[in-house]
N, C-alpha and C positions, 0 to 999 in steps of 0.2 A: 503578357500576351495571352490571348484566348481565341482558339479557333475550333471549328468543326470541319471534318473532312472524311469522305468515305475511306474505308480500310484499303480498298484496292488502289486508290490514288496514292495514299501516303506510303503504303507498303512498297509500291513500285519505285518511288523516288528514293526512299531510304535504302532499299536494297541496292539500287544502282550506285548511289553515292557511298554506301558502306563498303563497296568493293575495294576502295583504296586503303581502308583502315587495317592496320597491322594488329594481329592478335595480342602482341605485347609491344608496348611503346614506352620509351623512356620519358615521353612527355604525355601526361594524362589527357591534355586537351586534344591530342591527335587521335585519341580513341573515341572522340565525340564527333557528332555531326552538328552543324549550325543550321537552325531553322529560322527563316526570316518571313514574317507575315506582314503584308502591306495593306493599307486601308482599301485599296481597290480590289482586293480579293486574290492578289497574286501571292503564292507561297514558293519560296526558294529554299532548297536544301543543298548544303555544301559539305563535302568531305575532302580531307587532304592529308598527305603524309610529308608535305613540304617539297616533294619532288613531283608528285602528281596531284592534281586537284580535279574534282568532279563537281559540276554545278548542274542542277536540274530544276526547272520551274514547272509548277502546276497551279491549279486554282483551289481555293478553299473558301469557306465562310469565315471571314475574319471579323470577330466580334471586338477584339482589342488588338491593334497592331503591336508588333514588338519582335524581339528575337530571343531565342533560347538555344542552349546546347544540351544535348542528351547523349549518353553513351550509345554509340551506333550499333554495337552488337546486341546490347540489351533491348534497345528499341526495336530492332529488326526481329529478334526472337519473339517479343511480345506480339508484334503485328502479325507475324507468321502463324501464331496460335489463335488469333482472333478470327471470327467468322468473316468471310469476304463481303457479307451483307451488312456488317457492323458500321455504325457511324462513330468515328474516333473523335474524342474531344480532348484537347490539350489546353491546360489552364495553368499559367505560372502564378505561384503564390509568393509574391516578393518578400513577405515578412519572414519566411523561413527558407527561401531559395530552393524550393521544391516545385516540381511539376506534377500535377495530377492528370493522369491519363485515364479516361473512361472509355470503355467499349461495351455497349449493352449494359449488363449488370456487373461487369468486372471493373474494378478500380485499382490503379497502380499509383504509388507515390514514389516519384523518381528524383534523385539528386541532379542538380545542374551546376555547371560552372559559369563564370561570368562570360557572356557573349562578347564583351569588349576584348577579351584575351584571345579570342579565336584568331588564327593567322589571317591576315588580309589577303584577298585574291586580287593581285594587281592587274591592271590593263596592260597588254603587251602589244608591241608593233611587230607585224610579220611581213616577210618579203614576198611570199607567194601564196596564192590561194587557188585551189581547184576542187572539183567535185567528182565523185565516183559513186555508183550504186553501192549502198552499204553491203549488200550480200556479196557483191563482186569483190570488194575489198576484204571482207571476212574470208572469202574463198582463197584469195592470195595468201593470207596469213595462215590458213589451215594447211596449205600445201608447202609451207616453208618453216613455220615456227617450231616444228618438232625437232629440227636440227640445231636449235640454239644451244650454245655451250652453257653448262652449269658451273664451270670452273671460275671462281671469283677472280683468280689471278689473271685470267684472260678476259678482262672486263669488256674489251672492244668486241668480243664475240657473244656477249650476254644479251643479244637482241637481234632484231632483223634490220637489214640495211635497205632503206628505201631510197631510190634514186631513179633517174631517167638516163638511159644509155643512148637511146635514139629518139628523134622527134616523135611526139605523141605516144611514147611507150613508157609506161610505168613499170618499174621492176623492183621486186623484193627478193633478197637473198639472205640465207642464214647458213652458218657452218659451225661445227664444233672441232674442226681439224681432222675428223675421221670420215665425215660425210658433208655434203654440200647440197643445198636445195635452192632452186631459183624458179620464180614464177613471175610472169609478166602479162600485161594486158594493154590493149590499144585504147587510148582516150583522145577523142577529137579535140577537146578543149584543154588538154594539158599544156601549161606554159612551156615556152622553148627552153627555159632554164629554171630548175628547181633546186633548192639546197639538198645535198645528199646527207641524210641523217640516219643514225642508228637508234631505232625505237626499242626501249628496254623490254625485257621479257614480261615484267609486271604490267606494263602498259598494254602489251599484246594480250595478256591473260585477262585484263579488265575488259577489253573490247570483246573478247570471246565470251566472257561471262555475261556481259550486257546483252549480247546477241542472243544468248540462250533464254534470257528472261523476257525479252521484248520481241514481239512478232513483227519485225520489219519486213514489209513486202518488197518485191523486186523493184518497185518504183521508188522506194525510199532512198534519197540521196544522202551521202556523207560528205561534208565539207572539210577539207584539210587546209589548215593555215600553217606555214612553215617559216622558221627563221633558222639561223645557224645553231641555236641553243634550245629552241622550243618547238613543239608541234602541238597543234590544237585540232581536236576532232569535234565536229558539231553535227548532231543528228536529232531531228525533231526538236524537243525542248531541252536536250542534254548537251553539255559541253565538257570535254576532257582536255585539260591543259597539262602537258607532260614535258619534263626536261629530257632532252635526248642525251645519249651517252657521249661523253667527250672522249673521242678516240678516232683512230683511223682504221677503217675496215680493210682487210687485206685484198690484194689483187686476185680476186677469186677466179677470173677467167683463165689464168694460166694453169689451173689444176683441172679444168674441164677437158676430158680426153677428146681427141679427134675421132671421127668415125672410121673404123677399120672393118670389123665384121659386125653384123647385127642379126638378132633373132627376134621373132614375134611371138609373144607369149600371153597367156591369160594370167594377169598379176594376182587375181583373186585365188586362182588355183595354187600359185606359188605361195601365197600367204597361208593357205590352209596346210600345205605340205610342210612348210618350215615350222609353223606353229605346232603341228602334230608331232613332227620329228623331235623337237626340243622340249616337249612338254614335261618330260620326266627328269630333266637335268637339274642338278643342284648348283652348278657352277654359276658364279656371278656373271661372267661373260660366256655366253654359249656360242662357240664357234661352229659354223656349219660348213662342210665342204661341198662345193658344187662342181660337178664334172660335165664337160661338154664332149659328147661323142657323136658318132654318126646318127643324126635324127633323134638324139636323146639328151635330156638334161637330167642328171642324176644328183640326188641330195643324200648326204650321209652325215650322221651325227653320232658322236661317241662320248659317253660319260664313263670315266674310269671306275666309278663305284657302282653304277647301276646297269649299264648296258649300251646298246647302240640301236640306231634306226636307219633304215634306207628307204628311199622312195625315188620315183622318176616320173617325168612327163615327156610326151612326144613333142619334138620341135623339128623344124627344117634346118639342118646343120650339116654341111659337107666338108668343113675345113679340118685342120689337124686337131686331134683331141688334146684337151688339157684340163687341169683342175685348179680351182682357186678357192680360198677360204674367206669367210666373212663373219662378222658379228651378226648372229641371226636376228637380233633386235633391230638392226638397221634395215634389213630386208623387210621385216614385218612392218616397221614404221612407214617405209616408203610405200608398201602395198596398200596400207590402210589409209594413208593421207593423200596420196596422189589420185586415188579413186579412178584408175585407168581401166580396171577390169580386164576385158579381153583385148583392149586397144593398145597394149603396151609393147614398146620396142626397147630392147636392151643392146647397147653397144658393148662389145667385148674385144679384147686384144690378146692378152696373155695373162699368166698367173701373177704378174707383178704390176699390172696396170689397173687403175680403178675402172669400174663399170659405170655406165650411164643408163639410167632408166628414164624413159620419156613417153609421151603420147606418140603413137605411130603416125599421126596425121599432122602434128605441129611440134614446135619447140617452146610452147608457152609455159610448160612446167617440166623441170628435169630434177633428178636426184643423182648425185655422184657419190659412190660408196667406195672407200679405200679397202683394199684386200688386207687380210691378216694372216699371219703364219699359224699353221695348225700342225 
């Protein structure tokens, strides 16, 4: 195989496909990316960990068609250090199973494995297909994925739950048992019935990473294909095929509190106060006490070894006073990811009931946080 391709083109596809590669893998081949050059000038790069596969196509000057594998991390690091104006040349030397990479005056001699041993990417049959603006889907993930559980024993909570509850309504939910997030949007072309699937955290992280590296405009569409065991994301010339988590997501609606009392707050101000109040604490879990009194919302934090902090903001509140404790990280995460700023509404009941944070104008995004004893 022998090709020439601009650094920007090759770096983009190698970076995207390299997202799936683990830093350490029991199988050496899974640390490699497969590069396929076709006579018509099409170049395909593939990365996989056997659970998730990423395939992206681009164009190159193909002098000799063929296929090679290269260590994805090493190739990505080399390309990252090359000038964006460089022309990259890859040339396989069959006699010694090495690939020569040239970039301007730099020459690298890289080992390769047999391309025939790279795992085959199968063609799959899917039940359902729909499209959604890429940035809108990314926004749904941003508002929910921070609540994914990291406990491996609760594998069915190690991802986001994608499903449709009502006609033309796509919904994504995540929970770790201590907090719950839900985000939804209206899609005119959403099929009447779609498989309910749990998308793994790694798949969500890959989508987020690709979104940061690629400037997808608001008009860029994302196509989703679903079956009971797989989900496929297609955007531009990139395809992600991921196995979904085999498990049953809990009945999350029963833990969403009903509206009793509500207050309207600036969530950015609360984020600043809670972050400032707990900044000096050394405890792994920093519990903050929130008190509701007449037209005041008070915050107090105490560290046994260092000291304490108190703060407050003005609110409209005329009901009975009470206080409730929370893991401060959950409050901060909700404030940063829901991005409600001054449009936040908080539903409260008593010291033993979860609170619900939402947009004051709609229910399209909510976060439920369980109280903790302090």
